[in-house]
N, C-alpha and C positions, 0 to 999 in steps of 0.2 A: 880600613882594609887590612891593616896589620894584624888585627885580631883574627881575621879569617885565613891568614897566610901561614904556611908551613915553611920552615927553613930546612934546606937540604944541603948535604955535602956530597957532591958527585964523587964516585969512586975512581973515576978516570976521565981522561980526555978523549974526545972523538974529533975526527977531521973528515966528516961526511960532506959538509958544505964548504964552498969556497970562502965564505965570509966567516971569519973566526968567531965574532960575537954570536952568530946564529948557532954555531956549534955549542956554545955555552948554554943556550936555551935548550937544545936537545939533551945535553947532559943533565940539566936541572929537571927537565920533564921526566927523564928516565929514572933519576934518583928519587923523585917525588912520586913515582908511579902515577903520573898524570893520566886522566881519561882522554884528554884532547890537548892539542897545541893550537891556539887560536892566534893567527897572525895575518898581517897585511903584506908580509914579505913574499913576493911572488916566487922566488927561488925555493923558499921553504915549502910553500903550497905545492909547487911542482914536484917536490920530493914525495909528497903524498902521505908518508907515514915514517915513523922512526921507532924501531923495536916494538912494533904493534900499536903505537900511539898515533892515531890519525892526526894529520896536520890540515887544518881547515881555515877558511877565511871567516871574517866576522859574519858575513851574510849567511854562510853555510852553518855556522854555529846557531844563529838566530832561527834558521829553518829547522834545525834539529830540535831546538827547544819548542818551537811551535808544533812539531810533530810528536812531542813528548819523549824524545830521545836525548839522553844526556851523556851517555857513555859510548865506548867503542862497540863495534859489532860483537855479538856474542857467538857462541859455538855454532849456532844455526845460521849465522850470517845476518841476523837481525840485531838492530841496535837495542841497547838496554835503556 
């Protein structure tokens, strides 16, 4: 997995969620320009998205893959 990973250095801190470790995930996702955040954390899922990055459950992610969608919605509202 390490070969497929990118290391990022977030530019700043956010305090969007009540759980500080969750905020670190958001920071890393934004710094790494993530297409999605996949998590089992209900508070993060309830947030819906962060800086345009959808936050989804594992089941939602699998459904996106099965539908052929791997990225966030495009300008037309359809996923890429």
